N, C-alpha and C positions, 0 to 999 in steps of 0.2 A: 186837790182833785181826788175824788174818791176812786177806789179800785173798781175795775170793771171785769166781769167774767163773760167771756164769749162762749155761748153754748152751741155745739154742733147741731144744725137743724134736724138731722135724722134722729137725734136723741132727746129732743125737747120734750116729747111725750113721756119718755121714761123718767126724765127728771121731774116733771110735773106729778107723775104718779108716785114717785118715791117721796116727794115732799108731802103729798096727801097722806101717805101711809104714816109718815113720821108725826103728823100733826092731828090725826084722827084716831080716837080711841076705838071706835067700832067701824070697821071698813068692810066692804063687800069684796070678796076675792074675785079676781078676773084674770084672764089669760093675757099675756104679753108675748109676742114673738121675739125670740132671740135672733139676732142677725146670723146669717149663714156664713160665719167667718171662714176664710180660706187663705192659706199660705203654703208655699211649697213644703212638702214633707210633713206638714202638721195637719192631723185629721180635724174635720169639722166637729163641733159639739153634737152630741146625740143623747138619746135616752138610755137608761135613766141618768140624771145628772144632779149635781149640787149647784145652786146659784146663790150669789150673795150680792147685795146692793150697798153702795155708799160706805166705803172704808177708805183708808189712806195708805199710801206707799211712799217709801223713801229710797233714793238712790245715793249711796254714800261711797267714798273711797277716793282714790287719786290715780293719775296716769301711771304712777310707779307701781302701786299695789293692786290695781284693778278696782272694779266697782261691784257693789252688792245691792241688788234690788230686794227690799225687805217689806213684808206686810206682817204685822203682828197686832191683831185686833180682836176684841171680844164684843159680842152682841152688836153686830151691824144692824141697821134699821130693819133689814129683811134677810132671812136665810131660808131657803126652800130646798126640798128634795123632790125632783120632778120625775113623774112617769108620763106616758103618752097622754093620758086623759085625766090626770090629777096631780096635785102637788101637796106636800106635807111641810108645814112650818118646822124649821129647825130651831129649837129653843137653846138658850145659853151657848150660842154658837161662837167658837173661836177659830180664827184662821191664822196659820203660820206659813209664810212663804219665804224662801231664800233662793235667790238665783245669782250666781257669780259670773261676771263678765270681765274680759280683758279691757284695756283702755279704748279699744275701738269697737266694742259691742259684740264680740264673739263669746258665746257661752263657754265657760271653762268646765268641761266635762270631767276633769280630774278632781273636782271639788263636789261637795254635797249640795245639790240643787233639789229642792223638794217642796211639796205642798202638803199641808196637814190640816184637816178640818175635824173639830170636835164639837159635840153638842148632844142633844137628845131629839129623837123623832118619835111621834106618836105611833100607836099600833096601826097596822095597815088597814083596819076597818074604819078608821076615822080620819079620812083625808081632810086637809084644810081647804082644798079646792078640788072640785070635780069628783071623780069616781076612784075607788080603790083599784089597784092593778089586779088583773086576773092572773092566776097561776102562781101567785106569791103569797107568803104569809110571814108576818113577823110580829113579835110583841114589842111594846114600846121600850125604848132604850132609856138609860139613866143619864143624868148630867155628866159631862166630861167623857162620854163614850167616844172612842176614836172611830169616826165615821168613814174617813177617807184619808189615805196616805199614798203618795206616788212620788217617785223620783222624776225630775225633769231632765230630759236627755237631749233635746234640741230646741231651737227657738226660731220663730219666723214672724214676719210682720204682715198684717193685712192693712195696707195703707188706706184702702177704700173705706173700711169700717173702723179705722183707727183702733185696731186691736193687736195685742201681742199674744202669740200662740206658743205653747210648749207641747212637744210630744212627751209622753210619760211611759214609765215602765215600773216594774216591781210594785204594782198596786196591791194594797191590803187595807184592812179595817172592817168595820161593821158591814159596809156595802159590798164586800167581797162575796157575800152570799148570792149576789146577782151576777157574778163576774167570771169571765175568762181572763185570768191575770195576764195572759199573753196577747190580749187584743190590743190593737193600736188605737189608743184613745188620747185625749188631749185636755189641756187646761188653757183657757183663754181669759185674758185680762183686757178690759177696755174702760173708757172713761166717759162719763156723762158730760164732762167739761172738756171740749175739744181744744180750746185755747184759753190760757189763763194769763191775765195781766201780771207781770212781775210784782206790781204793787200789792198783790194779795199775799205775798210772802211764799207763794208756791214755787217761785223761781221759773224755770223754763216750762213750757207747756208739755203736756203728754204727747202731742203731735211731734214736737221737736225731739223728744226722747226716742220715739219710734223711728224718726228719720235718721237719728244717729245710729241706732241698731241696724236699720235696713241698709244704710249706705256705708257703714263701718267708718264713720268719722269719730273724732275724739269725744268721748263721753265727758259730761260734767255733772256734778251733784245736783240733786233736785228733790223736792217733795211734791207729791201729787194727791189731789183730793177727788172725791166722787168716783172712785175706782169700783168697777163691777167685776164679777168673775163667773165663769162657767167651768166646772170641773166634771168631766164626763166619767161615768162609771162604766167599765167595760161590760159588754153584753155577754150572756152565757154563750158558750161555743155552739151549742145546739141551735140557739136562735140565730146566731150568725150564719150558720149553714143554711137555715131555712130562708133567711132574708137574702142571701146571696143569689138564690134562685129567682127572687122577685125583682132584683135590681134592674133587670132589663125592661120591666114594665112599670117602673116607678115605685118599686117596693121600698126605696129608701127616702121617699119624699117626706115621710113623717119625721125623719131624723133632722130635717132642715129648719125646724122651728119648734122650740121647746117652751111650754107655758111657764110663766113665773107668776107667783102670787103677788098681788099689789093691793 
């Protein structure tokens, strides 16, 4: 009997688009809404942000030593740097993520938990999608530029959207030119493959892992495919002050859906 992969219905469009990107040499950029992830104490993703499609993660360890969620990937199918009205392809992108948990899914904050993104981004006047952002200017970066680094300080689960969220602190890197390092921003991981048959070699599903974290039941090792990420760049403090005055009239609505190149 062949292995079967069950795809979460809400994410079937994203999967189809990522497959199209991977198989088409010349594709037209278009916007895709990122879900408005929500979990207690974990901020929703906003602008500007980094997004990446289709990489893998592993959960290794034991009940005695604890477990480590690891992502260590180079050149996923798609990597983008998003602004409100445009996105820039990230070339030669590498992602390194390490998050340590105890045996029942609590984040071990006394260990190094972090996300690091490296790569190159074109000059601000040449967006891959949409329009260049107003009020900013940057020259193109070189290969292996540290674009984003942040420590992961807390974890939460959005069961509705099958996403794992982390709050971040100590943000730095190329994108810090846009940032208030003290702003409360986030990293979100989710999967295009909501449920995976163990016959695929992926072990338990992403959903099962999220349930273990959320309910603090015993973790077990696993490998996950089709993982996506949204790493939010903190907004400048002056812009945060301006937006706070607009929040009551829907000023934050634009932070609830970020365009991704496909």
